N, C-alpha and C positions, 0 to 999 in steps of 0.2 A: 502493499499498501504505497503512497505517494503522496501526501498535502506538496500541493506546489505552490503556499503561502499566498503572503499580504493578509496573514493575523496577526501580526503586533503590530502594533504605527498604525495601520486602520484608522477607521472613521467609527467601530466602536470604542467600551471601555470591556469587553472580555474576552479577549486578547490572549494575558496572562492564564485563564482558568484553560484557554483551549491548548495552550503548550503544553499547560500540566498532563491533559486528557493524551494528548498524541504519544505525551514521554513512557502514559501507563501504560496505552497501545502498546507501544515499543518491547516495554517491558512482557509483556504477555503474545508476542507474538514469537519472541523468541526462545520462548518457552518451548513454540510447535514446528521451531527452524523457519518462522516468519522469521521477516525484513517491514519494519516502517521506517520510510523516510521524510525528515521535513525541511522542505528545503526553501532558501529564501525567496523572500517577493523583495522590490525595489518597496514596497510599507514595511517591510520585517526591515531592511538593510537601511529606511533610516530611521528607526528606531535602536535600531542594534548602533549605530555609528553615534547617534544622538548620548547613545548611553557609554559609550567607547572615548567622548567624552574628544570625538575626532571631527566634528565640525568647526567652527568659531562665534562668535559673542556675537556677527555682523551678521552672517551670515542666515544664525539664529533671526535676530532682529526685522534680515528685509522681510526670513522665509513667513512670521509670525501667521500673516492670515494662511497663507499654505497650508501652514502648519495645524491651525485651530477647523479648516477645512478639510484637508484630508491624510491627517496623521494625527485625530485626538488620540487615539487609542495609545498615544505615548506618552500620555498626561496618568495613565496607568502608573507609574515608577513614584508617584508622586505618596502611595502609600508602603514608600520606604525608606521618607523621610522621617529623620531619627527622631525633628522634633513634632509631636503631637497637635502641638497648639500652632501649627505653618498654618500661616493663607491661600500654599499651596494644594492643600489637602484638602479645606474647604471650601474652596469655589467648586462648581460645575462646568465641564471645559461646554458645555453645550449651552451657555447663560448668558442672557447678555450684557449681565458683565464683564463676562471674562471676555466676551467680544471685545468690548469698549478699550482695554483694558490688556489686548491679547499679547503686543509688542515687549509692554512689562513684563508679563505675568510665565512670555515664555523664555523671554532673558533670567527669569529668574529661576527660573527648573532650571536650565542649561547650566548657570554660576554656580546651582546646590546641587551639580552630579555627580559633584568629587567626594561631598558629607552622602549622598544615595547610596552610590557604590560600596561605600564603608561598610553605612552600615547591614547593607544585601551580604557580603560576605561576611558578619558576623551573625545573622542570626536564619536557623535552621531554614523558612520557606523562602530567605533571601537565594539563601550560597545553592540552594535547589533550583530554582530558579534559573542563574547567573547556569550553574550545570547542562539543562536544559538549551540551554541557549549556545553553550560554547562543541554542541550535538546536530547544529545546523549546517545545510548541506547546501552549495550552490550550485551542484547539478549530480543524477545519476542516471546508472544508465544501467537498465534492467532484460536482460535476452542481448534483445538487437535492436531496443528504445532508449534514447533520448530521453530524460525527464528533464526539462528546466520550469522557471517561472514563465517566459513567453517563447514567443516565440524565435527560432537563432538566427541570427547577424551576421553580416559576414567576420566584423570582426569574431566574433564566436565559434564561426564553421572552422575559419582561418589558426585559430587559437584553439583548438580545441585538438585541429589533424598537421598540427605543426611537429610534432614527434612522431609521428606515423602511427600510433597507438591510443586512441579518440579514450578509453577504459582507461590507460598508466595517464594518460594528461587528466581526465576527472578526477581519478583517486588522487594528485598532484593537487589540482583545485583543492577538495576538500579538504586534503593534508593544509596545507597553506595559512585557510581558512581559518579554520579551527585552531590551529596553536596560534595565530595570532589573539583567535578570541582573547582563548587562555591567560598567555601573556596578557590582555591587556584588563581583563573582568580581575583578575583575581592577581596580577604578581604586577600592575601599573608598568609596565612594558609597552617603550613605541610602539607602533603596528610597521612593519615590514614598508618599502614601496611598492611591492607583488601585493598586500592587502587593499591600497586603492587601487590599484590598477583590475584588481578583478572588480569595484565595485564600477568600474571606467568601463570594463568590459562587457558585465554581464549584469551587473543590474541597475544600471543610471540608465531608465527606463527614457529621460526628456531628452538624452544627447545620443540616439543609435541613427544607425544604418541600416533599412532593415533588408534583410534575408533576400526579400522577391526583389529586391531595382536588378531588371534584365544586363545590365552590364556586368555587375559584378558576377551578381551567379555565373553569368555566362565561363566571363574569368576564372572562376572559382572553381568550376565542374571541367573545363581545356588542363587547368592546371591540375585538378587531382583525378582526371584519367591522365596524367604527362606521367604520375608516378607513378601510377595503377599499372600500366604499362609496359613499363624500365622493370620495375618490382617483378610482373613476369616474363618479361622474357629472361632473365637475369634469373632467376630459377628455375629456367628452360621447361613452363607451364606455355609459353602460347611461342610461335615462330614467324617467321616470319618471311618474306619471298626473297629471294635472293641478292637482287640490292638492295632493300631493306636494309637486309642481316651486314649485308657489308658496311652499308652506313654505320649500321650501331655501331659495329666494332670496330671501324673507324678513329669512332669517334670517344671512344671508355665507356660505353653503355653495357 
């Protein structure tokens, strides 16, 4: 079973509860030789990068309206505010009062993330939630099917096929993503450059060149077919007519 994301940091305030349920399902599946995966969507990414303090104050202020309308689920983090009397806990992100003061409120929450994260590490329910976030994947392959949050883009396909083994590349991507999450959320480590690149390639839906672009698609297919033909010829799986075979041999194929 694969959950394709947009559970955390979406427009609802029950993302954490759903993630907890998915985690329980995953444990049950393991006892029956099954598998449950949760993939990161663009809303989950915004939640995660907000929690990882991987944005900046200026961006949070400028994007306050976007956070309110599209990512209000991030406000769930206020339940881990160490101050029980905090105004952040008391205000409803769907209220008119919140909307009127959204820039100030989102900036306050972002500035309080270091305290919230420390509190999450120190209480069982917070630590358990962080562990579940660290199990999030970017993509997964089951049988011959690639699962990811959105339709594949040219950048995604090029990156996945870069080493000649898509399954191995998917595993590498998930390892980089999860190791960075664990390092940031539990040990205050700085994210690697790969962590930012993964967001740009796989999770940033606002800056994509879609796979259906005809010219990009044609170039990609031509390149993949050439690599496939080279591989098959090198491993004696196909033969060419004599003049083409001579050309291949003379040019080092």
